[in-house]
Backbone as a ProteinNet text record, in pm:
[ID]
protein_1_A
[PRIMARY]
XXXXXXXXXXXXXXXXXXXXXXXXXXXXXXXXXXXXXXXXXXXXXXXXXXXXXXXXXXXXXXXXXXXXXXXXXXXXXXXXXXXXXXXXXXXXXXXXXXXXXXXXXXXXXXXXXXXXXXXXXXXXXXXXXXXXXXXXXXXXXXXXXXXXXXXXXXXXXXXXXXXXXXXXXXXXXXXXXXXXXXXXXX
[TERTIARY]
3405.7	3331.2	3236.7	3111.4	3011.6	3008.9	2968.9	2966.4	2885	2777.3	2695.4	2773.2	2882.4	2960.4	3068.7	3081.2	3179.4	3142.9	3241.1	3218.3	3223.2	3176.7	3184.7	3329.3	3418	3559.4	3613.9	3571.1	3612.7	3571.4	3451.8	3403.8	3491.5	3522.5	3608.5	3744.4	3799.7	3932.9	3933.8	3835.8	3831.8	3822.5	3738.6	3727	3856.7	3923	4049.4	4157.7	4165.2	4264.7	4233.4	4104	4065	4106	4107.3	4148.9	4300.1	4373.9	4519.1	4587.8	4514.4	4572.8	4607.8	4732.5	4771.3	4823	4855.8	4907.3	4807.1	4817.9	4731.8	4747.3	4870.4	4899.2	4833	4841.6	4780.8	4628.7	4573.2	4428.2	4383.6	4452.7	4417	4429.3	4533	4549.9	4435.6	4392.6	4282	4149.9	4131.1	4011.9	4009	4122.1	4129.8	4104.9	4149.4	4136.3	3997	3933.3	3813	3685.4	3689.6	3563.3	3533.8	3624.7	3610.2	3488.4	3434.6	3317.9	3189.5	3191.8	3071.9	3099.7	3224.2	3255.1	3402.3	3429.4	3566.5	3612.4	3738.4	3798.3	3923.6	3935.7	4051.8	4170	4287	4408.2	4410.4	4357.4	4350.8	4253.2	4161.3	4067.3	4109.2	4191.9	4231.8	4321.3	4422.9	4517.9	4455.6	4376.4	4311	4214.9	4149.2	4056.9	4133	4248.4	4330.4	4368.3	4404.9	4438	4316.3	4200.3	4077	4042	4055.9	4028.4	4126.9	4251.6	4351.6	4316.3	4282.1	4244.3	4122.5	4034.1	3913.6	3939.4	4061	4094.8	4047.3	4017	3968.7	4080.2	4191.4	4308.9	4431.9	4534	4662.6	4763.2	4866.7	4966.6	5104.7	5180.2	5321	5402.2	5527.4	5615.4	5646.7	5649.6	5676	5762.6	5888.8	5974.8	6014.3	6012.6	6055.3	6125.5	6239.8	6310.9	6340.8	6362	6396.8	6278.3	6158.1	6043	5971.4	5909.1	5838.3	5698.5	5671.2	5540.7	5487.9	5357.6	5292.2	5204.3	5199.1	5109.6	5002.6	4882.6	4769.8	4709.7	4656.4	4584.6	4457.2	4355.8	4233.5	4257	4203.2	4200.1	4076.9	4062.8	3941.7	3818.1	3831.2	3719.5	3690	3793.4	3776.1	3710.6	3754.3	3693.7	3546.3	3514.1	3374.1	3290.7	3349	3276.8	3250.4	3350.3	3333.9	3227.8	3235.2	3137.3	2996.5	2985.1	2855	2795.4	2878	2829.1	2789.9	2874.2	2845.1	2715	2685.7	2568.8	2443	2452.7	2335.8	2217.6	2099.7	1984.3	1914.7	1959.2	1891.4	1913.4	1823.8	1838.3	1960.8	2040.5	2161.5	2126.8	2203.4	2187.1	2237.3	2170.7	2221.2	2246.4	2372.3	2411.9	2485.9	2426.2	2485.8	2529.4	2653.3	2705.7	2757	2667.1	2697.3	2660.7	2762.3	2740.2	2650.7	2660.1	2573.8	2426.8	2392	2253.1	2211.6	2302	2271.7	2246.8	2330.6	2309.7	2178.5	2147.6	2023.7	1902.5	1910.5	1800.7	1767.3	1867.1	1846.9	1856.3	1851.7	1869.9	1759.4	1644.9	1537.9	1578.3	1680.5	1727.8	1821	1855	1947.5	1871.6	1933.8	1876.1	1877.1	1790.2	1773.8	1905.8	1986.4	2109.8	2206.8	2204.2	2292.2	2238.6	2107	2049.7	2091.3	2082.2	2121.8	2270.7	2353.5	2496.5	2522	2445.3	2459.1	2431.3	2320.7	2284.9	2389.1	2437.6	2541	2667.5	2708	2828.7	2806.2	2687.3	2656.9	2666.5	2609.5	2613.8	2758	2839.1	2980.6	3055	3026.4	3091.9	3054.7	2925.6	2883.1	2944.1	2958.1	3023.8	3169.4	3240.4	3381.5	3391.4	3306.8	3310.8	3278.1	3179.4	3141.6	3257.6	3328.4	3445.7	3549.9	3576.4	3676.8	3631.8	3505.2	3454.9	3458	3418.8	3424.9	3568.9	3660.2	3802	3846.4	3805.6	3841.2	3784.2	3660.5	3600	3675.2	3715.2	3790	3927.1	3991.6	4124.5	4119	4008	3995.9	4090.7	4141.5	4235.1	4170.6	4043.7	3975.1	4019.6	4030	4070.7	3970.3	3843.7	3738.8	3617.7	3520.6	3405.9	3319.9	3324.3	3243	3296.3	3425.9	3481.4	3428	3424.9	3373.6	3225.5	3147.4	3004.1	2981.2	3061.2	3048.8	3080	3181.1	3217.6	3109.2	3051.8	2940.8	2821.2	2792.3	2683.1	2710.2	2833	2869.7	2855.6	2894.9	2880.9	2733.4	2651.7	2508.1	2445	2483.4	2428.7	2470.2	2596.2	2643	2580.7	2552.2	2480.6	2342.2	2272.4	2138.9	2145.4	2239.7	2249.6	2281.9	2372.8	2405.2	2281.5	2208.4	2088.3	1980.1	1969.2	1872.2	1905.3	2032.3	2074.5	2040.5	2066.2	2035.6	1885.1	1804	1658.7	1614.5	1673.2	1639.6	1681.4	1799.2	1845.2	1749.6	1701.4	1605.3	1476.2	1428.9	1304.1	1321.4	1443.2	1468.3	1468.3	1475.7	1475.4	1348.1	1237.8	1109.2	1077.6	1166.3	1141.2	1138.8	1047.2	1038.1	1135.8	1189	1278.6	1210.8	1287.5	1234.9	1197	1089.1	1048.3	1060.6	1094	1105.4	1225.1	1206.5	1313.2	1346	1470.3	1506.3	1424.4	1394	1320.6	1407.4	1342.6	1415.8	1453.2
18337	18381.5	18269.2	18299.4	18203.2	18205.2	18095.3	18091.6	18205.9	18247.6	18355.8	18487.6	18497.2	18620.2	18623.5	18519.6	18520.1	18627.3	18704.5	18800.4	18726.6	18792.7	18731	18702.7	18796	18773.6	18659.9	18653.1	18544.4	18408.9	18400.3	18274.3	18232.3	18329.1	18298.8	18249.1	18318.7	18283.7	18145.4	18116.1	17983.1	17873.8	17895	17796.2	17778.6	17889.2	17882.1	17811.2	17841.1	17773.3	17623.8	17590	17448.9	17375	17445	17382.9	17377.5	17443	17436.1	17563.7	17670.9	17801.1	17869.6	17861.1	17890.4	18031	18108	18242.9	18344.5	18468.6	18573.5	18586.2	18576.5	18586.2	18471.2	18349.8	18233.6	18244.5	18296.2	18314.6	18413.7	18526.8	18627	18568.5	18491.2	18429	18335	18257.4	18164	18238.1	18347	18429.4	18479.7	18529.9	18580.5	18470.3	18350.7	18238.9	18176.6	18175.1	18092.9	18164.2	18262.6	18316.8	18459.6	18526.5	18670.1	18707.1	18615.5	18648.4	18652.9	18601.2	18604.7	18643	18633.9	18672	18709.5	18833.1	18878.5	18910.8	18921.4	18964.8	19041.7	19163	19244.6	19204.7	19225.4	19195.6	19281.8	19403.8	19492.5	19445.1	19357.4	19301.1	19165.4	19095.2	18959.5	18961	19044.9	19042.8	19085.9	19192.1	19224.1	19113.4	19049.3	18941.7	18819.7	18790.1	18680.5	18706.5	18831.5	18865.4	18849.3	18891.8	18879.9	18732.7	18650.9	18507.9	18442.3	18487.2	18435	18476.4	18603.1	18651.4	18577.5	18535.5	18463.5	18314.4	18269.3	18128.1	18037	18092.7	18011.1	17966.4	18038.6	17998.9	18015.8	17938.5	17956.2	17999.9	18067.6	18123.8	18071.1	18039.4	18003.6	18088.5	18112.7	18185.8	18097.2	18158.8	18087.6	18176.1	18201	18293	18232.8	18319.4	18278.5	18395.8	18370.3	18473.6	18597.5	18583.7	18697.6	18780.8	18751.8	18829.8	18758	18837.6	18784.9	18741.8	18614.3	18559.8	18473.5	18458.6	18372.6	18273.2	18153.6	18050.6	18026.2	17995.6	17979.5	17841.6	17792.1	17665.3	17684.6	17607.8	17611.8	17542.5	17599.6	17530.4	17440.6	17357	17274.8	17364.3	17473.3	17568.2	17633.8	17665.8	17724.2	17626.8	17500.9	17398.6	17380.1	17382.2	17369	17488.3	17609.2	17729	17722.1	17678.1	17665.7	17561.2	17445.1	17339	17384.1	17454.8	17504.8	17600.3	17692.1	17786.6	17714.2	17622.1	17550.7	17471.1	17415.8	17329.2	17403.7	17534	17610.8	17588.5	17562.3	17539.6	17668.7	17782.4	17907.3	17939.8	18020.7	18064.9	18154.1	18130.1	18209	18348.5	18443.7	18581.9	18597.1	18681.6	18722.1	18870.8	18906.7	19046.5	19080.8	19168.4	19205.4	19350.1	19374	19509.4	19520.1	19561.4	19567.1	19707.6	19787.3	19926.9	19941.2	19846.8	19851.1	19846.7	19765.2	19758.1	19889.1	19950.6	20078.4	20185.6	20186.2	20280.5	20250.7	20121.5	20081.7	20135	20131.6	20180.5	20325.9	20406.4	20548.9	20584.5	20485.4	20508.4	20594	20602.4	20686.2	20833.3	20868.7	21006.8	21039.7	20938.6	20956.7	20972.3	21037.1	21036.1	20893.2	20867.7	20733	20671.5	20745.5	20687.4	20648.8	20720.8	20686.1	20564.8	20549.4	20428.2	20306.3	20320.5	20210.7	20178.7	20282.1	20261.6	20188.8	20223.2	20156.6	20007.2	19972.7	19831.3	19760.6	19829.4	19769.2	19739.4	19831.6	19808.5	19693.4	19684.9	19572.6	19440.9	19438.1	19316.4	19277	19374.4	19346.6	19293.2	19348.3	19301	19155.2	19122.6	18983.8	18890.8	18937.8	18855.8	18829.6	18932.4	18913	18813.3	18830.7	18738.1	18596.5	18584.4	18452.6	18386.9	18463.5	18407.7	18359.2	18440.6	18400.4	18275.9	18268.6	18151.9	18027.3	18042.3	17927.5	17882.3	17978.4	17943.5	17865.2	17911.5	17841.6	17700.6	17684	17551	17463.2	17521.4	17444.4	17403	17490.5	17460.2	17349.9	17341.6	17239.7	17266.5	17161.2	17175.1	17221	17193.5	17232.9	17142.7	17200.3	17123.2	17013.7	17044.1	16945	16979.3	16887.2	16910.6	17031	17067.9	17180.7	17313.3	17323.7	17444.9	17455.9	17343.9	17343.6	17380.2	17324.8	17356.8	17505.8	17566.3	17708.9	17789.2	17749.4	17816.8	17797.2	17678.2	17653	17742	17757.1	17844.6	17988	18035.5	18169.8	18187.1	18086.2	18093.2	18099.1	18019.8	18021.8	18156.3	18213.5	18342.9	18451.6	18452.1	18552.8	18532	18408.5	18381.6	18443.8	18418.7	18476.4	18629.1	18690.4	18836	18894.6	18831.4	18877.5	18871.4	18759.2	18742.4	18842.1	18870.7	18969.5	19106.2	19143.9	19272.9	19279.2	19172.3	19167.7	19185.6	19122.8	19136.3	19280.4	19342.9	19482.7	19572.4	19549.7	19630.1	19617.3	19495.6	19475.8	19551.9	19546.9	19616.2	19767.9	19816.9	19961.1	20017.9	19932.5	19981.7	20058.5	20020.2	20085.6	20191.1	20211.2	20303.5	20447.9	20522.5	20665.3	20740.7	20851.4	20931.3	20968.2	20963.8	20992.1	21139	21163.5	21300.4	21329.8	21229.5	21247.2	21335.2	21424.5	21513.7	21480.5	21499.2	21475.6	21564.7	21511.4	21589.8	21704.3	21813.5	21932.1	21920.3
-12273	-12390.1	-12431	-12440.2	-12486.2	-12638.8	-12704.2	-12849.6	-12911.2	-12845.6	-12899.6	-12905.3	-12828	-12826.3	-12934	-13010.7	-13117.8	-13219.5	-13259.9	-13367.2	-13499.7	-13604.6	-13737.4	-13775.5	-13747.2	-13776.4	-13691	-13566.3	-13478.7	-13532.9	-13588.2	-13646.1	-13763.8	-13850.9	-13965.6	-13916.6	-13819	-13769.1	-13705.1	-13621.1	-13558.7	-13664.6	-13766.2	-13873.4	-13949.4	-13977.7	-14051.9	-13971	-13842.9	-13758.6	-13750.5	-13738	-13732	-13859.1	-13971.2	-14097.7	-14114	-14024.2	-14030.2	-14074.2	-14091.1	-14127	-13995.3	-13954.4	-13816.5	-13791.3	-13893.9	-13872.4	-13927.1	-13880.7	-13934.1	-14084.3	-14129.6	-14272.7	-14349.7	-14297.5	-14362.8	-14362.5	-14253	-14245.8	-14352.1	-14362.1	-14462.7	-14602.7	-14628.1	-14759.2	-14792.8	-14695.3	-14718.8	-14736.7	-14662.9	-14683	-14827.1	-14875.2	-15012.2	-15114.7	-15083.6	-15177	-15174.2	-15056	-15047	-15004.2	-14917.6	-14865.9	-14908.6	-14974.3	-14999	-15081.2	-15159	-15240.2	-15157.9	-15036.9	-14954.5	-14809.8	-14764	-14626.5	-14619.2	-14590.9	-14590.8	-14449	-14433.6	-14306.8	-14343.2	-14293.6	-14327.4	-14240.4	-14292.8	-14215.8	-14090.5	-14100.7	-13984.9	-13879.2	-13915.6	-13819	-13766.4	-13842	-13803.4	-13679.9	-13678	-13566.1	-13433.4	-13429.3	-13301.2	-13255.6	-13352.9	-13316.6	-13266	-13324.2	-13272.7	-13126.6	-13094.6	-12955.2	-12864.6	-12914.1	-12834.5	-12810.3	-12913.4	-12899	-12803.4	-12807.7	-12714.7	-12572.2	-12551.9	-12418.3	-12364.6	-12454.5	-12414.1	-12393.9	-12422.2	-12402.5	-12514	-12630.3	-12741.6	-12834.3	-12833.3	-12911	-12822.9	-12854.2	-12787.5	-12893.1	-12848.9	-12940.2	-12905.3	-13009.4	-12992.4	-13089.8	-13055.5	-13146.2	-13265.8	-13382.8	-13507.4	-13596	-13550.7	-13627.7	-13761.9	-13863.1	-13996.8	-14061.5	-14118.8	-14192.8	-14111.7	-13984.3	-13901.6	-13856.9	-13904.5	-13860.2	-13745.6	-13664	-13546.9	-13590.2	-13579.3	-13617.2	-13504.5	-13506.3	-13407.9	-13482.1	-13429.2	-13480.9	-13374.6	-13419.9	-13329.7	-13344.7	-13232.9	-13231.7	-13153	-13187.9	-13109.6	-12976.7	-12872.9	-12744.5	-12745.8	-12644.3	-12634.9	-12630.1	-12557.5	-12546.6	-12681.8	-12756.9	-12890.2	-12986.3	-12981.1	-13066.9	-13032	-12902.9	-12859.6	-12907.3	-12898.4	-12943.2	-13093.8	-13170.2	-13315	-13347.5	-13283.7	-13308.1	-13270.4	-13160	-13115.5	-13218.2	-13267	-13367.4	-13496.2	-13543.1	-13667.5	-13659.5	-13542.4	-13526.3	-13481.5	-13460.3	-13415.9	-13510	-13453.9	-13540.6	-13587	-13538.7	-13576.5	-13723.9	-13779.3	-13917.5	-13929.9	-14032	-14053.2	-14102.6	-14057.2	-14100.7	-14244	-14319.4	-14450.6	-14439	-14444.7	-14437.1	-14564.5	-14642.7	-14769.5	-14764.3	-14795.5	-14808.6	-14950.9	-15038.7	-15180.3	-15226.8	-15254.6	-15290	-15412.7	-15505.7	-15624	-15586	-15486.2	-15440.6	-15375.1	-15301.6	-15238.3	-15345.2	-15447.7	-15557.5	-15630.1	-15648.4	-15714.3	-15637.7	-15506.7	-15422.4	-15453.3	-15486.7	-15511.9	-15660.5	-15747.3	-15890.4	-15951.3	-15889.3	-15945.2	-15947	-15872.7	-15868.5	-15984.8	-16063.6	-16176.4	-16308	-16405	-16539.8	-16595.4	-16691	-16746.1	-16793	-16867.3	-16921	-16808.8	-16697.6	-16585.3	-16508.3	-16503	-16441	-16521.4	-16651.8	-16740.9	-16722.4	-16707.5	-16684.2	-16553.3	-16450.7	-16320.8	-16334.8	-16398.2	-16415.5	-16502.8	-16606.7	-16693	-16613.6	-16527.7	-16445.9	-16347.6	-16290.6	-16201.2	-16278.4	-16397.4	-16479.8	-16509.7	-16548	-16579	-16456.9	-16339.8	-16217.7	-16190.8	-16205.9	-16183.3	-16287.4	-16410.1	-16513.1	-16477.4	-16429.3	-16389.2	-16273.8	-16174	-16060.5	-16105.2	-16191.6	-16241.2	-16315.5	-16396.5	-16466.2	-16366	-16263.4	-16162.8	-16086.7	-16051.5	-15979.2	-16066.8	-16192.2	-16283.7	-16305.9	-16314.7	-16327.6	-16204.7	-16088.2	-15963.4	-15965	-16012.6	-16020.8	-16120.3	-16233.2	-16334.1	-16282.4	-16204.6	-16150.8	-16047.2	-15974.4	-15871.1	-15756.2	-15696.7	-15586.3	-15457.3	-15439.3	-15316.6	-15202.2	-15082.4	-14965.3	-14931.2	-14952.9	-14927.9	-15014	-15026.4	-15115.4	-15073.3	-14947.4	-14900.3	-14952.9	-14973.3	-15035.9	-15178.7	-15248.3	-15386	-15388	-15298.4	-15294.2	-15271.9	-15185.7	-15159.7	-15285.8	-15359.3	-15483.4	-15589.1	-15595.1	-15687.3	-15654.2	-15526	-15482.8	-15528.5	-15507.6	-15550.7	-15701.1	-15777.9	-15923.3	-15961.7	-15894.3	-15922.3	-15889.7	-15776.7	-15737.3	-15835.9	-15877.2	-15972.3	-16109.9	-16147.2	-16273	-16265.5	-16155.8	-16139.1	-16144.2	-16070.3	-16063.7	-16201.1	-16274.4	-16410.4	-16498.7	-16492.2	-16574.3	-16533.6	-16404.6	-16357.2	-16414.9	-16411.2	-16467.2	-16615.6	-16687.5	-16831	-16853.4	-16772.6	-16783	-16757.7	-16656.5	-16626.2	-16741.7	-16797.7	-16911.2	-17030.1	-17055.3	-17165	-17136.3	-17011.9	-16977.6	-16982.7	-16962.3	-16964.3	-17105.8	-17205.8	-17343.4	-17374	-17309.5	-17332.9	-17227.9	-17134.2	-17024.5	-17073.4	-17021.2	-17051.9	-16963.3	-17010.2	-16925.7	-16794	-16688.9	-16555.3	-16542	-16468.8	-16440.4	-16292.7	-16215	-16069.9	-16036.8	-15946.5	-15902.4	-15757.6	-15719	-15578.5	-15485.2	-15367.1	-15266	-15219.3	-15187.7	-15141.3	-14997
[MASK]
++++++++++++++++++++++++++++++++++++++++++++++++++++++++++++++++++++++++++++++++++++++++++++++++++++++++++++++++++++++++++++++++++++++++++++++++++++++++++++++++++++++++++++++++++++++++++

C-alpha cells in the first residue's frame, strides 16, 4: 500500500496508534475526545480499517485479552510509520471536506417561508454556541497530550466563534427581509 492509498480513516488510525492508542476501543475514545469536531471515525469503520491496514502490512496485531473479552492491540510497522510520516509531510494542499447538514439546508433555504429560514439560522447559531462552549471547556480543562492537540482545539473554537457570529449577522440582516415570493420549481 502506497501512502496515497491511505483512506481518511486509515490516516486517523495510524496517527492514533502512533500516539499510543493501541486498541479499536482506545482509538474510538480518542477520536471522541480530540478529533470529532473536525474529523470523525465510526466504530463500525475503525475495525474493518484496522484489518485492512494489517493486511497491507502497516500495522501488526497482538492479542490483548482483558476481562474475559477478546481484544487486539495494534502497533505501527516500519512500513506503517513511513506511510504516516509520508502523509504528514506531503506538500500538497490539504483537502477541506465538510459534511454539515445545516449548510445543506442553508443551500435550499430559499424554498422555505421566511420564519422557517430564520429558525434554520437560529438553530445553526445555537449549535455553534454549544460547540464553542464545549471547546472552551476543553481548553479550560487542559490536560492535552501535546501542544498540537491544544492548537487544534483553539482552531475549532475560533471557527465556531466565527460561524456563530456569522449566523448572528445573518439574523440581524433578516430583520428587514421581505417575505419570500419564490416558489419551488415544478
